[in-house]
Every structure is written in structure tokens, then in C-alpha cells.
Backbone as CSV, one residue per row, in Angstrom:
resi,resn,N_x,N_y,N_z,CA_x,CA_y,CA_z,C_x,C_y,C_z
1,MET,38.146,4.929,-15.922,37.468,5.661,-14.852,37.847,5.046,-13.500
2,SER,38.362,5.879,-12.605,38.712,5.336,-11.287,37.663,5.750,-10.260
3,THR,37.524,4.933,-9.235,36.649,5.289,-8.119,37.494,5.304,-6.847
4,ASN,36.974,5.957,-5.823,37.683,6.020,-4.555,36.971,5.192,-3.499
5,LEU,37.741,4.448,-2.761,37.259,3.769,-1.561,38.027,4.392,-0.402
6,ILE,37.285,5.040,0.482,37.914,5.762,1.601,37.595,5.033,2.907
7,LEU,38.639,4.703,3.662,38.469,4.015,4.942,38.883,4.953,6.070
8,VAL,38.052,5.023,7.107,38.408,5.818,8.288,38.102,5.007,9.546
9,ARG,39.114,4.870,10.385,38.880,4.273,11.700,38.282,5.356,12.602
10,HIS,37.310,4.981,13.418,36.641,5.954,14.288,37.647,6.751,15.119
11,GLY,37.228,7.936,15.540,38.054,8.756,16.426,38.238,8.068,17.774
12,GLN,39.173,8.583,18.564,39.472,7.987,19.878,38.180,7.763,20.672
13,SER,38.014,6.542,21.196,36.840,6.255,22.035,37.237,6.374,23.504
14,GLN,36.217,6.404,24.360,36.459,6.505,25.800,37.348,5.360,26.285
15,TRP,37.113,4.175,25.734,37.891,3.011,26.179,39.272,2.938,25.523
16,ASN,39.438,3.560,24.343,40.809,3.712,23.810,41.611,4.521,24.819
17,LEU,40.975,5.595,25.285,41.619,6.494,26.244,41.982,5.754,27.534
18,GLU,41.082,4.884,27.971,41.295,4.148,29.231,42.095,2.854,29.039
19,ASN,42.563,2.613,27.794,43.377,1.432,27.480,42.639,0.118,27.786
20,ARG,41.342,0.086,27.420,40.551,-1.128,27.649,40.238,-1.815,26.323
21,PHE,40.019,-3.126,26.397,39.519,-3.867,25.233,38.060,-3.469,25.019
22,THR,37.729,-3.005,23.834,36.373,-2.500,23.588,35.522,-3.510,22.828
23,GLY,36.007,-3.948,21.659,35.252,-4.945,20.883,33.839,-4.500,20.568
24,TRP,32.855,-5.310,20.964,31.461,-5.037,20.628,30.758,-4.142,21.647
25,LYS,31.472,-3.755,22.712,30.854,-2.836,23.683,30.639,-1.489,22.992
26,ASP,29.467,-0.902,23.220,29.089,0.295,22.464,29.499,1.567,23.200
27,VAL,30.750,1.930,23.033,31.344,3.064,23.741,31.481,4.227,22.760
28,ASP,31.179,5.445,23.218,31.229,6.604,22.310,32.642,7.193,22.230
29,ILE,32.794,8.172,21.319,34.095,8.832,21.153,34.273,9.951,22.185
30,THR,35.533,10.280,22.454,35.895,11.347,23.395,35.880,12.688,22.645
31,ASP,36.168,13.762,23.370,36.295,15.082,22.721,37.429,15.059,21.691
32,LEU,38.526,14.372,22.038,39.625,14.234,21.071,39.138,13.451,19.846
33,GLY,38.349,12.406,20.086,37.781,11.617,18.988,36.932,12.464,18.053
34,LYS,36.173,13.392,18.644,35.342,14.308,17.832,36.223,15.224,16.989
35,GLU,37.312,15.702,17.607,38.260,16.556,16.867,38.905,15.775,15.717
36,GLU,39.272,14.513,15.986,39.878,13.672,14.941,38.898,13.472,13.783
37,ALA,37.622,13.252,14.116,36.597,13.065,13.073,36.433,14.344,12.252
38,LYS,36.451,15.485,12.932,36.319,16.773,12.228,37.514,16.991,11.291
39,ARG,38.715,16.664,11.795,39.926,16.784,10.947,39.824,15.891,9.718
40,ALA,39.320,14.654,9.930,39.143,13.726,8.798,38.176,14.335,7.787
41,GLY,37.094,14.929,8.291,36.125,15.598,7.413,36.766,16.718,6.615
42,GLU,37.613,17.518,7.289,38.318,18.627,6.596,39.193,18.063,5.470
43,GLN,39.872,16.937,5.761,40.745,16.320,4.750,39.957,15.785,3.555
44,LEU,38.697,15.409,3.810,37.905,14.765,2.755,36.971,15.728,2.013
45,LYS,37.026,17.017,2.372,36.098,17.999,1.773,36.169,18.026,0.257
46,SER,37.374,17.827,-0.283,37.535,17.940,-1.743,37.220,16.614,-2.462
47,GLU,36.956,15.559,-1.696,36.670,14.246,-2.310,35.186,14.124,-2.630
48,LYS,34.904,13.468,-3.741,33.500,13.177,-4.060,33.123,11.879,-3.333
49,ILE,32.089,11.919,-2.519,31.622,10.726,-1.797,30.139,10.540,-2.115
50,ASP,29.799,9.369,-2.644,28.411,9.110,-3.058,27.603,8.359,-2.003
51,GLU,28.304,7.563,-1.214,27.590,6.708,-0.263,28.543,6.331,0.874
52,ALA,27.960,6.037,2.051,28.810,5.676,3.193,28.287,4.419,3.880
53,PHE,29.225,3.691,4.480,28.907,2.480,5.252,29.565,2.598,6.615
54,THR,28.901,2.067,7.632,29.489,2.064,8.960,28.981,0.854,9.740
55,SER,29.508,0.677,10.950,29.127,-0.483,11.770,27.868,-0.147,12.579
56,GLU,27.473,-1.059,13.437,26.325,-0.805,14.312,26.761,-0.198,15.651
57,LEU,28.025,0.194,15.744,28.537,0.740,17.007,28.660,2.257,16.923
58,LYS,28.240,2.932,18.016,28.095,4.390,17.932,29.418,5.133,17.745
59,ARG,30.555,4.556,18.158,31.814,5.282,17.959,32.111,5.469,16.464
60,ALA,31.777,4.455,15.662,31.975,4.577,14.202,30.891,5.466,13.589
61,GLN,29.650,5.301,14.046,28.542,6.105,13.504,28.728,7.588,13.811
62,HIS,29.138,7.886,15.042,29.333,9.272,15.467,30.466,9.912,14.657
63,THR,31.539,9.147,14.450,32.664,9.623,13.631,32.180,9.946,12.215
64,LEU,31.412,9.032,11.641,30.893,9.231,10.277,30.005,10.471,10.203
65,GLU,29.137,10.627,11.189,28.230,11.787,11.239,29.017,13.094,11.191
66,ILE,30.062,13.184,12.019,30.881,14.407,12.077,31.593,14.629,10.737
67,ILE,32.122,13.554,10.148,32.800,13.679,8.840,31.821,14.212,7.792
68,LEU,30.640,13.621,7.724,29.657,14.022,6.707,29.173,15.447,6.944
69,ASP,28.962,15.809,8.220,28.568,17.198,8.539,29.651,18.172,8.086
70,THR,30.898,17.845,8.377,32.028,18.715,8.031,32.137,18.872,6.510
71,CYS,31.830,17.790,5.792,31.908,17.825,4.316,30.629,18.371,3.675
72,GLY,29.602,18.640,4.485,28.318,19.093,3.935,27.609,17.999,3.148
73,LEU,27.768,16.751,3.612,27.202,15.598,2.875,26.131,14.863,3.702
74,GLN,25.286,15.622,4.408,24.292,14.973,5.278,23.250,14.150,4.496
75,ASP,23.150,14.383,3.185,22.075,13.745,2.405,22.456,12.436,1.726
76,ILE,23.717,12.026,1.816,24.083,10.803,1.084,23.562,9.560,1.826
77,PRO,23.316,8.467,1.090,22.850,7.237,1.751,23.912,6.668,2.698
78,VAL,23.474,6.264,3.887,24.360,5.646,4.881,23.787,4.290,5.262
79,THR,24.606,3.241,5.167,24.192,1.885,5.552,24.959,1.468,6.797
80,LYS,24.208,0.987,7.808,24.841,0.503,9.050,24.698,-1.008,9.103
81,ASP,25.784,-1.714,9.373,25.706,-3.176,9.442,26.703,-3.732,10.450
82,LYS,26.249,-4.747,11.181,27.128,-5.331,12.210,28.291,-6.108,11.597
83,ALA,28.223,-6.418,10.297,29.353,-7.084,9.625,30.610,-6.220,9.697
84,LEU,30.429,-4.896,9.844,31.575,-3.983,9.889,32.002,-3.661,11.324
85,ASN,31.359,-4.302,12.312,31.728,-4.078,13.713,33.189,-4.449,13.971
86,GLU,33.706,-3.890,15.069,35.030,-4.277,15.551,35.035,-5.775,15.839
87,ARG,36.208,-6.368,15.900,36.262,-7.778,16.283,35.800,-7.904,17.734
88,CYS,35.127,-8.984,18.029,34.639,-9.230,19.390,35.799,-9.737,20.248
89,TYR,36.035,-9.077,21.378,37.108,-9.509,22.280,36.613,-10.441,23.384
90,GLY,35.328,-10.817,23.325,34.802,-11.820,24.256,35.013,-11.450,25.711
91,ASP,35.623,-12.382,26.454,35.806,-12.205,27.902,36.746,-11.053,28.253
92,LEU,37.488,-10.548,27.278,38.435,-9.460,27.562,37.773,-8.078,27.503
93,GLU,36.563,-8.003,26.948,35.930,-6.695,26.755,35.723,-5.979,28.085
94,GLY,36.143,-4.722,28.110,36.020,-3.911,29.318,37.236,-3.981,30.217
95,LEU,38.108,-4.983,29.991,39.295,-5.119,30.840,40.398,-4.171,30.376
96,ASN,41.131,-3.634,31.333,42.285,-2.806,31.029,43.383,-3.707,30.453
97,LYS,44.054,-3.237,29.403,45.034,-4.089,28.707,46.217,-4.453,29.606
98,ALA,46.656,-3.510,30.450,47.782,-3.788,31.352,47.371,-4.816,32.420
99,GLU,46.148,-4.667,32.963,45.656,-5.631,33.968,45.493,-7.021,33.350
100,THR,45.031,-7.042,32.108,44.836,-8.310,31.408,46.173,-9.027,31.232
101,ALA,47.210,-8.246,30.927,48.556,-8.823,30.766,49.044,-9.408,32.096
102,LYS,48.732,-8.722,33.196,49.122,-9.251,34.521,48.397,-10.566,34.801
103,LYS,47.120,-10.607,34.444,46.283,-11.774,34.749,46.643,-12.992,33.888
104,PHE,46.820,-12.772,32.580,47.022,-13.902,31.658,48.470,-14.030,31.166
105,GLY,49.295,-13.013,31.462,50.678,-13.015,30.974,50.800,-12.221,29.682
106,ASP,51.900,-11.496,29.572,52.128,-10.637,28.392,52.050,-11.416,27.091
107,GLU,52.675,-12.586,27.102,52.779,-13.364,25.857,51.391,-13.796,25.363
108,GLN,50.561,-14.276,26.291,49.217,-14.739,25.909,48.383,-13.580,25.351
109,VAL,48.456,-12.442,26.025,47.672,-11.276,25.568,48.188,-10.807,24.207
110,HIS,49.495,-10.838,24.018,50.084,-10.459,22.726,49.570,-11.397,21.626
111,ILE,49.488,-12.678,21.916,48.980,-13.660,20.943,47.518,-13.339,20.592
112,TRP,46.705,-13.079,21.620,45.293,-12.748,21.354,45.159,-11.484,20.507
113,ARG,46.013,-10.500,20.807,45.883,-9.219,20.113,46.501,-9.253,18.721
114,ARG,47.566,-10.008,18.565,48.344,-9.874,17.341,48.465,-11.139,16.488
115,SER,47.846,-12.231,16.899,47.904,-13.395,15.998,46.736,-13.286,15.032
116,TYR,46.816,-13.989,13.940,45.765,-13.897,12.917,44.573,-14.779,13.265
117,ASP,44.855,-15.984,13.801,43.741,-16.951,13.929,43.543,-17.506,15.345
118,VAL,44.130,-16.844,16.355,43.881,-17.268,17.739,42.930,-16.260,18.368
119,ALA,41.772,-16.746,18.807,40.758,-15.855,19.384,40.885,-15.809,20.899
120,PRO,40.598,-14.648,21.515,40.529,-14.621,22.979,39.314,-15.423,23.444
121,PRO,39.242,-15.795,24.729,38.109,-16.609,25.211,36.765,-15.956,24.853
122,ALA,35.906,-16.725,24.184,34.548,-16.287,23.783,34.555,-15.102,22.814
123,GLY,35.710,-14.877,22.148,35.806,-13.754,21.210,36.139,-14.206,19.801
124,GLU,36.560,-13.250,18.972,36.887,-13.526,17.568,38.380,-13.291,17.316
125,SER,38.925,-14.060,16.408,40.270,-13.777,15.907,40.135,-12.786,14.745
126,LEU,41.270,-12.289,14.254,41.226,-11.429,13.068,40.692,-12.224,11.872
127,LYS,41.007,-13.504,11.820,40.494,-14.360,10.733,38.962,-14.425,10.773
128,ASP,38.393,-14.572,11.980,36.919,-14.580,12.123,36.333,-13.260,11.629
129,THR,37.012,-12.170,11.964,36.543,-10.840,11.552,36.606,-10.733,10.024
130,TYR,37.707,-11.195,9.443,37.883,-11.212,7.981,36.741,-11.998,7.328
131,ASP,36.395,-13.124,7.949,35.379,-14.017,7.369,33.968,-13.430,7.404
132,ARG,33.760,-12.349,8.166,32.449,-11.686,8.081,32.509,-10.369,7.310
133,VAL,33.676,-9.681,7.378,33.798,-8.387,6.686,33.846,-8.576,5.168
134,ILE,34.656,-9.542,4.699,34.903,-9.640,3.250,33.657,-10.085,2.463
135,PRO,32.914,-11.109,2.917,31.679,-11.433,2.181,30.704,-10.247,2.130
136,TYR,30.635,-9.488,3.216,29.757,-8.304,3.236,30.243,-7.279,2.212
137,TYR,31.553,-7.045,2.199,32.148,-6.091,1.253,31.856,-6.526,-0.190
138,GLU,32.086,-7.810,-0.471,31.896,-8.306,-1.853,30.438,-8.224,-2.290
139,LYS,29.529,-8.434,-1.348,28.101,-8.457,-1.708,27.486,-7.055,-1.751
140,ASN,27.909,-6.171,-0.834,27.203,-4.899,-0.672,27.972,-3.652,-1.086
141,ILE,29.297,-3.701,-1.026,30.080,-2.491,-1.315,30.734,-2.554,-2.688
142,LEU,31.293,-3.705,-3.025,31.947,-3.877,-4.327,31.023,-3.534,-5.507
143,PRO,29.759,-3.987,-5.502,28.871,-3.630,-6.621,28.711,-2.114,-6.799
144,LYS,28.722,-1.373,-5.696,28.592,0.094,-5.771,29.846,0.691,-6.414
145,LEU,31.016,0.146,-6.050,32.265,0.618,-6.661,32.257,0.321,-8.158
146,LYS,31.713,-0.847,-8.507,31.631,-1.226,-9.937,30.713,-0.283,-10.711
147,GLU,29.738,0.299,-10.015,28.840,1.280,-10.648,29.520,2.645,-10.791
148,GLY,30.742,2.755,-10.256,31.470,4.024,-10.351,31.249,4.945,-9.164
149,LYS,30.662,4.415,-8.095,30.417,5.249,-6.912,31.659,5.323,-6.030
150,ASN,31.832,6.484,-5.400,32.911,6.681,-4.425,32.338,6.391,-3.041
151,ILE,33.003,5.502,-2.325,32.448,4.975,-1.073,33.342,5.317,0.116
152,LEU,32.700,5.721,1.204,33.391,5.967,2.473,32.943,4.914,3.483
153,ILE,33.906,4.274,4.138,33.590,3.318,5.212,34.204,3.836,6.510
154,ALA,33.354,4.082,7.508,33.842,4.453,8.841,33.639,3.236,9.733
155,ALA,34.740,2.656,10.197,34.618,1.415,10.966,35.698,1.356,12.048
156,HIS,36.330,0.194,12.217,37.162,-0.078,13.388,38.528,-0.628,12.980
157,GLY,39.467,-0.599,13.933,40.818,-1.066,13.662,40.866,-2.429,12.992
158,ASN,40.140,-3.406,13.552,40.259,-4.773,13.021,39.357,-5.054,11.823
159,SER,38.176,-4.434,11.767,37.348,-4.656,10.571,38.023,-4.006,9.358
160,LEU,38.663,-2.851,9.576,39.386,-2.205,8.472,40.672,-2.955,8.136
161,ARG,41.308,-3.515,9.160,42.518,-4.312,8.921,42.183,-5.502,8.012
162,ALA,41.060,-6.148,8.269,40.614,-7.273,7.427,40.424,-6.815,5.984
163,LEU,39.809,-5.660,5.823,39.537,-5.137,4.483,40.832,-4.746,3.761
164,ILE,41.747,-4.133,4.504,43.044,-3.745,3.918,43.827,-4.996,3.501
165,MET,43.741,-6.031,4.319,44.411,-7.298,3.993,43.916,-7.822,2.639
166,TYR,42.604,-7.763,2.449,41.963,-8.215,1.206,42.363,-7.309,0.034
167,LEU,42.241,-5.999,0.221,42.499,-5.042,-0.869,43.957,-5.057,-1.310
168,GLU,44.872,-5.124,-0.323,46.302,-5.052,-0.647,46.933,-6.435,-0.817
169,LYS,46.087,-7.471,-0.698,46.551,-8.859,-0.839,47.730,-9.144,0.101
170,LEU,47.549,-8.826,1.368,48.607,-9.004,2.361,48.500,-10.374,3.020
171,SER,49.628,-10.861,3.491,49.640,-12.133,4.232,49.229,-11.852,5.676
172,PRO,48.840,-12.891,6.440,48.524,-12.690,7.858,49.663,-11.991,8.614
173,GLU,50.910,-12.319,8.285,52.056,-11.698,8.972,52.129,-10.206,8.637
174,GLU,51.897,-9.886,7.365,52.007,-8.479,6.943,50.912,-7.618,7.569
175,ILE,49.696,-8.141,7.619,48.583,-7.321,8.132,48.738,-7.065,9.623
176,LEU,49.338,-8.010,10.345,49.480,-7.832,11.796,50.446,-6.696,12.143
177,LYS,51.305,-6.336,11.191,52.261,-5.240,11.434,51.636,-3.883,11.120
178,LYS,50.454,-3.899,10.511,49.853,-2.638,10.058,49.048,-1.970,11.170
179,GLU,49.432,-0.754,11.507,48.678,0.017,12.492,47.756,0.974,11.751
180,ILE,46.533,1.130,12.238,45.578,2.036,11.606,45.245,3.132,12.612
181,ALA,45.658,4.347,12.302,45.460,5.464,13.236,43.985,5.863,13.297
182,THR,43.568,6.361,14.456,42.175,6.825,14.597,41.988,8.124,13.807
183,GLY,40.833,8.226,13.144,40.449,9.466,12.476,41.344,9.921,11.344
184,THR,42.046,8.985,10.709,42.950,9.345,9.594,42.504,8.628,8.324
185,PRO,41.975,9.367,7.343,41.463,8.713,6.125,42.554,7.988,5.331
186,ILE,42.206,6.811,4.839,43.056,6.062,3.903,42.264,6.025,2.593
187,ILE,42.844,6.554,1.534,42.110,6.641,0.259,42.729,5.693,-0.763
188,TYR,41.917,4.768,-1.243,42.346,3.859,-2.311,41.706,4.311,-3.614
189,LYS,42.535,4.534,-4.618,42.005,4.769,-5.977,41.945,3.418,-6.667
190,LEU,40.767,3.067,-7.174,40.568,1.754,-7.790,40.306,1.883,-9.279
191,ASP,40.831,0.935,-10.052,40.573,0.936,-11.492,39.236,0.252,-11.798
192,ASP,38.964,0.062,-13.090,37.676,-0.527,-13.499,37.462,-1.940,-12.958
193,ASN,38.551,-2.626,-12.637,38.435,-3.986,-12.070,38.542,-3.985,-10.544
194,GLN,38.420,-2.785,-9.965,38.480,-2.594,-8.518,39.821,-3.048,-7.918
195,ASN,40.868,-2.915,-8.719,42.221,-3.126,-8.198,42.799,-1.765,-7.830
196,ILE,43.691,-1.758,-6.838,44.281,-0.491,-6.396,45.228,0.033,-7.461
197,ILE,45.043,1.331,-7.793,45.939,1.985,-8.766,47.180,2.449,-8.031
């Protein structure tokens, strides 16, 4: 018996559009983001989904709401937890990425954005994000998959990147090359031992 684990990164947010570091700032999705969420819902209409998880940030929650409405699944249990939040960008939050590169230098900003274990000032690295996402997944989501439930997670680029790293057993170098598009479902079919088929 296989189960499905479906991951969706939230639709385009206002700050994605403005090319700003968002992190834990609670910014909503744009009209395009709403369209992306609706498209994701259309793609998932034929999938059986028993339960959903999302972060405490409204861009992920709003995306999930639109997906569930589109699929006619308003009644399934939804759990919101800050463990699934985007990585915290600390002092960079709200700053335009191009301006930040001018201020700190392209190389430094690239390191903050794309290294595995170097955090921006007062923020989190991808490793820090991994260290909160994976224990949450193992404690709260994995048991549901073991029960045979199909799970949808609507979250963020870096929280999902951490989860994909774990699921696909990727190295820090491999995960940093992985781009996760907004509003595009990734469906993992898992076997009885929760390994990817």
C-alpha cells in the first residue's frame, strides 16, 4: 500500500514580487499567487488527501485554503505550526535583494542565500531550518503516513527544501541546487516504510 506526500510551496507573495527577503515576515500572496494556488488545486483534484499541514504564515495558509477550496476538501483536518515556517532571514528581512548585494557584496549575499550552514545576521541557515522541520515531520507527519494517510504540506521554499533533502537523502551541495517553484505540487509516492517509490 502506498501513500502520497504532497508538497506545495506557497504562491507568489508580495515580497517575492518586490524581490525582498521575506523570511518570518507575514506577507500575503499576490493575485498571481492566488492563480498559482488555484492551478495547484486543479492539479490535485484527482488526488486523495486526508490531512494537511501548513506554517503559521498567511502566504502558506492562504495558498492551502485556495487549494482545498478548489479540490472541494474544506472539511479535512489542517494543522498550522511554526516549525514549517520559512527560514528566518534575520536582519535581511524586508530588504531588497539587489540593494542587499550592493550593501554587503554579491559574494556575501550569495553565501547567506545558498550555503547550507552560514546564517545571515540574526537569522537561520538552511541547516537551522532543517533542524526544526525534520523533528516536527518525524513526530507529527510521519506517523500519519504510517497510518496510510495521504498528506499535503503547504509551506515555503526553505522549509520544503529541508524536507526534500531528508526525503531524497540529498547532500548539502545537492539540495542547494534545487529550486522549488511557487504553487507547483511535488508528489512523493511512499512505500510501507515511507521510502520514495
